[in-house]
N, C-alpha and C positions, 0 to 999 in steps of 0.2 A: 505493498502500501502504500498511496507518497503524498510525503503532508501537503498541507494548501501553501505556504511559504516559504521562499528562499531568502534568508536574505545576508549580505556575505561584508568585510570587511576590510581592503589591501591596503596594508599598511606601510609598502615601499614603493618606491620611483617603479621598479621593472613591472612593476601592474600592470597587467595588459587586461583591458576586457568593453568588447563593443559596447555590450549592453548595461551591465545594472552594477558598470563602479564609476562615478562620476570626479576627474579629476581635473583640477582646479589650476590657472596657468601659472607654472613654476619661474624663477628667476633662471641664470644661466648658474648659480651656486645654491641654490638649494634644490629639492625635491618638491615633487607635486605634493596637493596634500587632497588627500583621496576620502568620499564620507563615505558614511556608511544607505547604505539602501535598500530598500526592500521589493522583492519581486513575488507580484501575487499570481501563484499557478494551478487555480483552479480547486475547486469542489475534492472535495478528499473522506472517507468514507467511515474514516476512524473510531471507533467508537471513544465517544467523551468518558472521561473520570474526574469523580471527586478524592480520589487514593490518592494520597500520595504518591508518584510515580521512584521504582523504583529506578537511584541512578548507576551508573557504570562508570568509569573510567581509564580505560586500554591505550596503548601505544601502539603507531606501526610503522617501519622499517622497515628500507629494503635499501638491497644489495652494498651489506654491512660489514658483511665474512670475513676481514682479510686479517685480521687482527694489528691490522695499526691505528694511530694512535688517533685521528679521526675517529674511527670504528667508539674505544674508549671513550670521549670525549659525547660521543653521544648517548652511550651508557647509561655516561655516570648523568646528562641531562634528565635523562628516561630516568632515571633512580631517583631524582628530584622531587619527581609528580606524583612517585608512590605510587602507579598504577594497580588497576587490581589483575593484570595481563596484559599481556604485549599480542603482537602482530604480527610475520614478517612476510615481503614486499620477493622472496628471493632471494639469491646468487647469499647465500648462508653462507656458503664455502668455498673460497678461491684457494688454487685457478681452479681443481679439478674434483671437490671434491670429495679428495680423500684420508683417508680414518687418520691417518696421522699428524691430521690437521686440521681436522674437526673440532680436538674438545680446543682447542690455543683460536683458532678462531670465530668460537659459539662458547662455549663452555668459559674462559678466561672470564668473559664481559655479561655471559648474560645466566651463569647457571642459579641465581638465586630463583629463577622462573619455570626450570623446568623440575619438573616432575622424576621420577626417578632416575637423576642426574649420579652419577659414580664417577664425577672426572676428579681430575688434580686440583681443580681450583675452591674449593670449598662445597659448603652446602646447596646442596639443591634446596625445592617446594616441596612440601609435604602433599597436595596437590598440581597438577604440570597448569601453571599459567603461562606457556610458552606456545604457540601455533603457528607455527612456517607454513610456506610454500613452499616448492619447489623450485627452483631456477635453470636457468643453462649449465654456470658452473656446477651448479650439483648434481649434475647429468655428464658432467665433460666426460667422462673416463666411461660411460658407456653403462655403469649401474648407479644405483643410490641404496647400494646396500650402506652403506657410511652414515646414512642418516638413517634411515629406517632404525639399525643400530641404536644411534641415538636417541633416538625422542621415540617416546610414547601416545600415541597418535590415535584418535579416530578412524574407523574403518578400513582401508588397505592401506592408509595412511601414507598415501602417491595424492591423493584427494578424499575430500570428506567435509563433512559438518559439525558444527554446534552451535552452543545457546548460552547466550549472555544474557541477563535479564533480557530487556527490552529485544535486545537484537538476533534474529538466527543468522547466522553465519556458513557460509559454503564457498568449502580451501580448492583451488582448483589445480591440478597442472597442466600445463600451457604449455608443454618443452615437443618438439617430436619425439621424443623417445615414449613418450605415454603409451601402453598398452592401449588403451582405451579412444587410443586418436584422443586431438582438439578440434576437430572440426567442428559449424554447432549442426549436424546430425550424426555424429560418436557416441555410442558407449556413455563415457562421459556428458555430452552435455543432456544424453536422455536424462540422463539418473540427475542432473543439477536441474532440470525439469518438474521431474516429479518429486522433489525436496524441496522447489519450490510452494507446488500446487496444493503439499501437504501443510507447508507454516502458519499459521498465525500469531505468528507474532507483532507488533509494529510495524518493525523496519526487516529489511534482508540487504544485507549486505557482501559482495560475490571480490573475492581478492586472486588475483593470478600475480604471475610472474611479466612475462612478454604485454608490450603495453597496445590497445588494442589502433586506440589513437594518443598517439604525439606526437610533437614540433622536435623532439630531439633527433641524434641523430644513426638512431636505428629504424627510424621511422614508424610506421604502424603497420602491425601484425595483422593484415587485414582478416587472417582465416580466426581470428577470434574475435571477427563485429558481431557476435552472435545481437538476440534482438531481446537482451537486458532486461530493457524499460517493459517494452511486452510482456515480458515472462513474468515482472510482475517486482524488479530489484527498484530498492532503493538508491544506492551507490556502489561504485566499481572501484576498486584501488589495485593500483600495479603497479610494477618498479622497471625494471633493465633498461630504460634510458638515464642515467648518474645528473638526473633534473629533478626540481621537481614542479608539477603544472594541471593545473586543474581546467578538464574542456567540458565541455556540455554537448551531449547527444541522448535525442528522443528525450530533451527532457528531464533528466538523471545526471547529478553531478557524475563523471571519472577522474579519478587521480592518476598520473602521475608519479613515485613518491622510490626515490633511487639517488636518497641524499646519506645514507647512512655512513658509507665510511671510506667506500670505497673513488678513485678516484672521478670529479665531476666533466660532466659533458657540457659539449654548447649545445642553442639551438641551433636547429638548422631554417627549416622552411615552418614557417607558421601555419598553422592547420586556423581554417576558419571557427570550427572549435574553439578553438584554444579563449581559454579565461582570465589569464594568471598564467605567468611565468617567474623564475627562478633558479639560479645556478649558482648564486655566489659564493654561498658555505654551506655546510656539513649539516645537518640537522634529521628529526623528525615529525609526525603527529602526534597531537595529544587530541584526544578525543574522549567526550563527554557526549553520554545517551541517557533518556527516559525513556517513557513511552510515549511521549510527546513532540522529542524532538533530539539532535546529532549535531553540535557541535564536532567541528573540526578546526584547527586550527596546525598549521604550522611553522617550529619555534627551529632555530636554525642555533647551533649548537653555544652561542654566547646567549643565549636566553633570552632573544629578541622574537615577536611574534611577524611573524611576515604576512601569515593570510589567517582571516578568521572568517568558515566560511560557516553553513545552520541551514541544515533541513527540517522544515517544523517549526517549532516552538525553542528555544534558546534555552538548553535547560540550564543553562551559566557554568 
């Protein structure tokens, strides 16, 4: 189900939005002022409730797992938010998904969220609070067995679903090695449609690695341009391009979030769907959700809120 309001706040001069961010003229020495705006997007059939909504807080990181200092900076940023859980948008273990590097590249900075963790860097979480998706670097050796051994995830662990508070999450494997396919007619897509049809949560969020739409150097992965909005998805998250970008496709937001620690990428040809772009520094998304809205903020590792985007009513 989709919410009735989407509000946007862009906070840096690199903001780009044709439709819903107003930018005042700027001098050569100062960035433009960007004002809040609200866009009406139609009616909703989401049930109103007078009960205090359950609120969850989580972080989304992408293209992070190389063991470098930027990854550690992002991990420290996220730890300061004390999130309920963390989701990843792929490329968890550069360069080849090897068993010999997985603990350094993931466990060192993220072990506190990982259920069943038995690596070298401290205690894990009694309950799993780390929900990754597979990226091309995780598949680079032709197998993801180190990943499957390292994590305890639902379903077949390559793609799966889980629920937290007001959101049902659907995690896909967008890599070419996925045995059940990655096209909109694949077995994986059939699974997703069935899961979405069965979902009665206020919000449905889908995430995976390869961006279906991006203005970055990898260019759009057209085989992943599934009819997500038609199937009932509210938010789509991906990585692969090491940038931050928000796009609007079929009335719902698509995010590219690949600034978790690996080297940053430039923007190339800007898509007409692109609403906001940033690649000046590494960072993560801080997300708050209630049964009436989702607030997504991209925050760089210096703690600056680069963009805030709200679906539905701002949960604060």
